[in-house]
N, C-alpha and C positions, 0 to 999 in steps of 0.2 A: 504494500500500500504506500503510495507516494505521500511524503510529508515534507513540508518546507523547513529549511534551516533557519533558525531564529537567533542563533548565537554559537559561540565556540568556547571551549575551555581546555586546559591541559589536564591530563590525568596524572596519577602519582608517578608514572614513568616518563612524564614529559612528552607524551604523544597527544596530538590534537584530536579533540572529540567534538563533533557537531551536536548541538542541542536542537532537537526537532520540535515542531509545533505540537506534536502529540504528547510531549513530555518524555519521550524516549531519547536515547543518545546513540551515536554511531561514530566509531573511529574513522578518521580521515587522514590516515598516515601517508607520509611521503617516504617510501622505502624502495627506491629503484633497485632492480628493474621490475619488481613485482607490483608495486603500487606507485605510479608516477603522478604525484599531485604537488608539483612545486608551488602552486598558488597558496597552499596551506602554511607555507613558511613565512609569509609576510602578512602584516596587518591589512594592507590594501587588498591582497589576494583573498583573504578571508572575508573582508567587507563586501567584495564583489560577489561572493557566493551566497550572501544572505538572501533568502527568498527562493533559492534554487531547491527543487524537490529531490529528495533521495528516497530510495525504496526502504521502508522500515520493516525489517524482518519480524520485529516483536509485534507490531500491529497485525501483520499477516498471520502470525502464529495465534494471536488472540481471536482472530476471526475464523479460524478453521473449525469446522463442525467436529464435535467429539462424539464418537460412536461407542 
């Protein structure tokens, strides 16, 4: 389920985490070559991503029917 980014914070290991409008969070690490997100390393880059939608796995899990 797509949720907009409303902010960012650093976790205890100093990795960037996106705060989503649903209240969940998602890591947005820049760890090339696996995850290439150089924008997360600057304040301007993070500000430019505010409002961008990410797929929230936690919301998807909560909406799955339980059998």
